[in-house]
C-alpha positions, -999 to +999 in steps of 0.1 A: -029+072-052-035+088-018-016+119-008+021+114+001+022+080-016+040+075-049+062+052-068+084+057-099+110+039-119+135+063-135+165+049-155+163+016-137+161+031-102+129+023-084+117+047-057+086+039-035+073+062-008+043+058+014+035+080+045+026+060+076+041+027+064+073+015+080+105+015+058+110-023+060+075-029+047+081-006+018+115-021+011+105-058+014+068-060+006+058-032-018+067-033-055+060-012-086+036-039-099+016-036-066+011+002-074+001-006-109-025-032-098-038-007-073-043+021-099-055+002-129-074-028-114-110-027-126-125-057-108-148-058-078-131-048-046-125-079-025-140-080+010-119-062+036-116-092+059-105-115+031-077-091+020-066-085+056-063-123+062-044-126+029-019-100+041-014-119+074-008-151+055+017-134+032+035-120+062+037-154+079+051-169+046+077-141+045+088-148+081+093-185+073+109-183+038+122-148+035+104-143+002+072-124-005+043-142-020+045-149-057+008-157-062-014-134-083-036-126-053-036-089-046-042-072-013-037-035-005-030-043+032+004-049+047+016-059+082+034-032+101+056-044+130+069-020+156+084-019+191+065+000+218+070+005+254+041+002+279+049+008+315+086+002+309+080-031+291+090-033+255+065-052+233+062-060+196+031-048+180+018-061+146-009-040+129-026-045+096-025-012+076-040-001+043-007+005+024-021+012-011-053+031-018-063+047-051-089+070-035-073+105-030-096+126-008-077+158-017-080+157-055-103+145-082-090+118-105-094+122-143-108+095-165-073+082-174-067+074-137-033+092-138-039+129-139-057+147-111-074+181-106-076+199-072-110+205-056-124+239-067-105+239-100-122+260-128-126+229-150-149+213-124-183+229-128 
């Protein structure tokens, strides 16, 4: 996983953190199974536009029903909603963000896709 993004389940207590993603998105739309799919999925990466559109559809479904999608379709994107003020007018902004990404640019991932080694480590030569 990317830096400052992790999830663990310890003694039945599930903890998910992801920097740059709003708390309500983490609480309502990210699960431990999403993290496992992100780490261990070996298929061809879907097209970016398709997965973005899937995230928008899942967000609309959540607004209507109050439940997240139960389909097996996986998308690493999530909708972030926030309030911003422009010239003293408050507006709601929806942005599509990449919430899950298994590419860490600060470390090199080992073959088991769990352990990592820092750049410049003596084993990398």
